[in-house]
N, C-alpha and C positions, 0 to 999 in steps of 0.2 A: 221748325225747329231753327232753320239756318237763322232766320231772322233774331233769335231768339241769341245765338251765338255772337252775330252779328252787331246786335246792339252793346250784349257784356260787352265785347273786344272795344267795341267804341269810345266805350265809357270808358273803357283803364287806361285807353290812350288822354283820353280829355282827361280823367284824373292826372295823369303826369306831364300832363302842359300845365293842367293847372298848378302842382307843384313846383314845378320848372321855372314858372312867372313868379309864384312868390317868392322863391327860393331866393329870384334873381333880380325882385321887383328895386328893389334902391339902385340896382347897377345894369338893369335893363336897357336903358337909354345909354349905356355906354356901348361904344364899338366893341371893346376888348369883351362883354358879356357875351353880347346877341350875335356877335361873330364864330369865337371858339371856348364859350362860358368859364371865360375866365383863365384857360390852361389849365385847371388841373382836375380833370376827367381822369376816373384809374383805372388801372389796367383791364380789368373784367368787363365795364364797359365799353374801353377801346377797342379790347380785339372781337366782343359783340356786333356794335358797331359797325367796326370794318369790314366782315365777313357779308353782315347782313347787307350792308351797301352795295358788295358786291355778288351778292344775290338776291337779284330782282325777277319780275315776273320770267324774263324770258329764261331763270333755271327752272321754277318749277312748273311751270308750261311751255316753252318754248322749244327748251333743250329737251322736255322729253318727248315734247311731239316730234322734235328734229330727228331724235335717235327709234321713234318708234316706226320712220318713215326710212331710215337709213343702216339703224342699226348700234349692236353698243359700241362700236366704233367712237361715237361722239363722246362715249366715258372720257377723252382722253381731255376733252374740252373743259372738265372738271379737275383734271391732273394739272393742266396747264395752269388752271387760274392757284390750286395750292399751290404752285411752284411760283406765279409769278406773287401769290403773298410771301411764300418765303426769302423770295428776292428782295422785296421791297423792303420788310420788316429787318432783316439782317444786312443790306448793303445801302439803304437808302435812308429808312427810316434815323438811325442814330444823328447823325449829318444834318438832315434835314429838322433834327428838334435842337439840336444847338444852336443852328445859324437862325431859326425863328426867336428863340431865346433871348439871341444876342442881336437880333436888329428889333423885335418886338413885332415881329410880323403877324397880319393878322389874316391874310391869306396867302395862296398859294403864289398866285401873280407877285405880293411882295418881295417873294424868294428872288424873282425871274429878276424884275427892276434891278433890285439890290446889286445881283449879281453884274448884269450886262450895262445898266445905265443905259436902256435903249430903248424912246418912248415909239419908234416903231416897232418892235419885238411884244414891249407892253401889249400892246392897241392889238396886234394880231393874232397874241395867244387869247386876249380876255374877249374879242370878237367871237374864237374860233370856239371859247366856251358855252357862249349862248347858242350857237349856230347849230351846235353839233348835238345837245345837249337837250335840245324840244323835241328832237324824233325820240331820243332817249327817255323823256321825261313821258312822250304820248306812250310808249310801248307800257309801262305799268298802268297808264287809266284803259291802254285798251284790254288789259291785261283785266281788270275789271268787269269791263262790260262781257267778257268771253264769261268769266264767274257768275255772275248777276243771271246771266241769260240762259247759259247749261242749266243752273239749279233751280229758277224760281219761273223762269221764262218772262225775265223782265228784260224790257228792251235796253238793248246796251247803251244806245246815245245816251238815257235817262242816266244810267249806274257811272258812266263816264262821267258826266256832270256831278252827281254827287258827290263819290269819289275825290274827284279832282279839287272840288271846293273843300270839303273839309279835309285834307291832305295840308290847300293853299292854307286853313285858316289856324291850323297848329303850329304850319312852320310861319308865317305869320305873327302870332302869337307872344310862341315862346321862344324863337330864335334857337342859337346853336345847342342848348342843352337841352329845348324838349327835341330836337333831332337826337341827340345820340344817346338821351335815356329812354325814345321811345324804339330807338332802333336795338337798342339792346333787350329790353325786353321782347321784341321784335322776334332778335337773334338765339335768346334763348326757344323760342316757341317754335323757330326752323330748325335748329339743333335734335329737339325732342321729338319733332313731327317726321322728322327726316328716318332717325334712328327707330322710333317705334310704328313705324309705315312700313320701312324694309322688313324689320324682323316676322312683325303679323304676316307680312306676306310669306315669307322663308317659312313662318307655322303654316298657313293654310293652304301652300300651292306647292308643289314637288318643281323644283330647279331643272329638274332633267325636262320635264313636262315644259316648262318655259322656254327652255332653247328650241327644243321640238318644235312649237308652235311658231317662234321666231323665225326659225329657218323653214319651215313652212310657209310664212306671210312675205318674206324677205329673204332668200337665198341669202347667205353670208353675213345676213344681219346678226346672229350671236354668234357664230361660229369665226370668222375673220377678222382679223385685231383692228380694221380700218373700214369693218364695214363696208357701205356701196360705193363709199366716198372715195375710197383710193387713198394713197399715202400722200400726195399734193392734198387733195380737196383734205384731208385731215392738217396736216400743217398751216393750210390757208385759214380754216376754223381756231384753231388753236393759238398760232404764233401771238394775232392780237392779243390773247388772254395772258398770255407770260412777259409781255412787256407793254402791255397799255395800262395794269394798274400803275405802275411810274409815272406816270405822266397825267393820271387823272387829279386835278385839282380838290374833289372832293373826298380821294382818299389821302391825300396830301394834306390836309389838314387835319384829319385823325391821327396823324403823330405829331402834328405840332399844338395840341390840345391835349394832350397824355400831361401829366403832373409828373412824372420822373421819368427819366431817360431808361433808370435799371430796371424799369418792369418794361421795357417794349419785348424781351422776348417770351416774358409771358403772355401778352398780348397776342404775339405772334402766333402762340400755339392754340391760342383759344382760335383766331380765326382760321390757323392751318386744319383743325379739327373738325369746324362744320362744312370747310368744303370739300373734308373726307366724308365723311356723311352723307354730302350731296351726290357723292359722286355713287357709293352706297344705296341712297334713295333711287337714284336716276336706273339704275341698272334691275333693280327689282321691279321698281314702277312699268317699265317699259316690259318686262317680263309677262307683268302678270297681266297686263293691258293686250296681248297677242293670246293669251289663255280664255279669257272672260269678254271680252267684245267684241261684236262683229267688227269688220272693217270701216274706218272712222275716215271718212273726206277731209274733214278740218283738221288736222295734225293739232294745233292749239288746243281742239277739247279734248284729245286723248285724256289728260288728268283727271279734268273735272267729273268727264264719263266714269272714269274707272271709281274714284271714290263712291258715286251714285249708285255704281252697279254691284259693287262688294262689300259695302257698310252698312250695317242698320241705319238711321235718319240722327241719331245721337252720335254716333261715332264717325262718319260723314262731315256732320255738323263740326265737330271739332277739331277735324282736318283743314275745313276752308280754313280755320286762322292762319295755316300756314301760308296759304295762297295768299293771302291779305297781307301777312305779314311780309312777304316776299315785295310784297307792288308799294306798297307803303315807305318801308325801309329804303328804299330806291328812290322812292319820286320824292320823299321828302330833302334827302340830302340833295339831290340833284336842284329842286328847288333853292334849297339855303345857299350854294354855292352859285348857282348863278346870279339870284339877288345879291349877293357880297360885291361877284366881280363887278358885274354892272356899275352899284352903288359907291364901293371903295376904287377899285382898280380904274374904270374911264371918271362918271362924275368928278367924283374927290382928289382923284390924281391930275387931270386935265382941264377941268370945267369950275370945278365950287372947291381948290383946294383949304381955305379958311374954312368950312365948315362946320359948327362943331358936333359933338358925339351925338348930342338926340338929334339934330337933324339928318347926318350921315344913316344913323340905323332908321327913322323913317321912311330915305330915298331908298334904302332897302326893303322894307317890307313893300312900298310902292310896289319896287322892284319883282320882287317877292310873286302879285296876286299878276303883274303883268305877265310875267316868264307864266304861271300858270294858268292864265290864260289864255294864251298862246299855244302851251300841250296841248289844253283841252279841246282844242281849236283844229291840233293837228291828229286827233285822236279819235275824230268825231268823219277826218277823212275816208272813203270808200278803198277799198282794194289796197289796201297796205299789204306786204308782205309779211313774210312768216316771222316772228315775232324776234329767234333768237338771230335772225339774219340782219335784223336792224341793229341789235346792239351788237352786231359782229361789225357792223360798218364804222360804230364809235371808235369801241376799242381798236380796228384797225389804223382808224385815222389819229388815234393818237398815238398809238403804238410807232407809229411812219414819222410823228412830229414832236409831240410833249415830251416826250420821253428822252430823246434826244437832248432836249431843252435843261430836262431835269437833272441828268448826269452832268452837263456842264456848270451846273448851277452848283452838287455836291460834288463832283469828282472831277471834274475836265478842268482844270487849271486855265489850261493854253486856251483852251475855243471863245469866238470869239463872236462877236452880237449879230456881224454878217452872216458866219457861220449858222445860230442860231437860227434867222430870220431865214435864209435857204432853207433849212430843215425844216420849218415851218409852211413854207411856201409848197415846193417841191414837192415833200411828202406827202401835203393833201392831194395835190393834182397827179401825178404818180396812182395812188389808191384808187381816188373818185375815176378816176379815167378808168384806168384797168378794168374797176367793175364796170361803169359803164359799156366798154368793148368788149365784157362777157368776160376777163381773165382771158385774152388768148393765147398767152403762153406760161407764166405760170401761176399765182396765186399772187392775189395781187399786194401782199404784206410781203411777200419773200421779193417782189419786184421793187417794191417802194423801197425796201431797206437797200433793198441791193442797189439801188441808183442815191439816197441819199447818203450812204454812209462815205463812199467813197467821194464825193460832190464835198461833203462837208468835213473831209481830212485833207481833203485840199486848198480848201479857201482856209482853213487851221494853220496848216503848214508849211503849206507854198511863200517864202520870204515876199514881201513887199515892202517897199519904201514908206515911211508913213512921217508925219508932221512931229516936230516936237510935240504938240499939244496931245496927238493922241497917244505917243510914245508915256508921253503923261497919263494918260488916261490908261491906260495897260496896268503902270505900275500901282496906279487905285487900285484896278479890278483886284489887281495880284497880293496886296495885300488886304483887301478885303476877302479873297478866298481862305487865307492862313486860318481863320475863325473854324475852318473845318476840319481844319488836322489835328 
């Protein structure tokens, strides 16, 4: 039954990709089509693809596994994601949409370069996209290995290879249109799956029994608002998701591709609705797991094992699509944004400025292949940490770095390129360094933001003597930034 569902699911995605390719055939070799689907995506698709991209394998596998071992306090992570969605759609999206239209931007880095006119900043931001997103991509592939090995006893390495090549292929062929429409389909599956799974769980099991079983296995896990992690632990885990989405290039492009600015509130509502459904699902799933499962040693296997234990094969196979949807919807978005970053933001901007649209799309496709193979290779490494923790690192770095730059792009007119570069470098060093040292004082995200914010403020506001050329460039930036007003 699993294979039947997997094959049907794959055929649906292939059909969407083929439709996307046919619909954009005449323009598929144009960068505007391959990068942003011609900037004409509707609000329903935008909301679903935004939320589906944010709900990765870590949501349905990693977060459930982490909640199973530490308690329902992890629900704050999903609340943080919903808050991050809301802040992005209300405070950033309208200005990003307007600015992107005014300068014909195709990538998030285009916005950064237009605002700051800084080659070092653009290069640093582009390199960071690829460097930190490859492990994030690998998480999605690892999730497929867990899924197929748990359900079918399939070798994890073979599942990672097969899943990775499949996702790589439809991004290679269909570009952004294939990514957003397959994501919209998968987002709908996630919404339906989260709500139906939690509803069935409440019908079948007593919630009081879930609480008692959870408390017996993990004292404080069900009754403490922070579980076993404590307040600082929860803050360290959730703050990256409140602020990280604002700096994620793959999330920013969702705003840029929307057809109408007036549709942003509706798209935002859809995205936040899916996040709320994910929190509902996570609470019930972990409660059910402590009722019906023997102690599970590998936390990331909790949800797949739970499905196999409580549902008949037909229903269990149906819920597998929820897992596949979460992995694919994030994996394809990462592949696409990394490919466009390498080709447009690095190769075209600094090495081949006169490259044709057709040539640029070709280079993007080659870049997609390269990044996909790197992600597969990373996923095959042994002894990687819990999936959710890998994702936390990625979001934490971006919350400590790129989010400040995007604020400078759309809100902070006075922020300088030096301040933006400092935020990128210092934020990365402090966040990663704090993690490597075991977060000795406070969570890495709090330390990083506590260091970066005052440094950026000092660099931005302390008066400096500038040359006439620098003053003129500052005036140019100020004139450009009025587009956002």
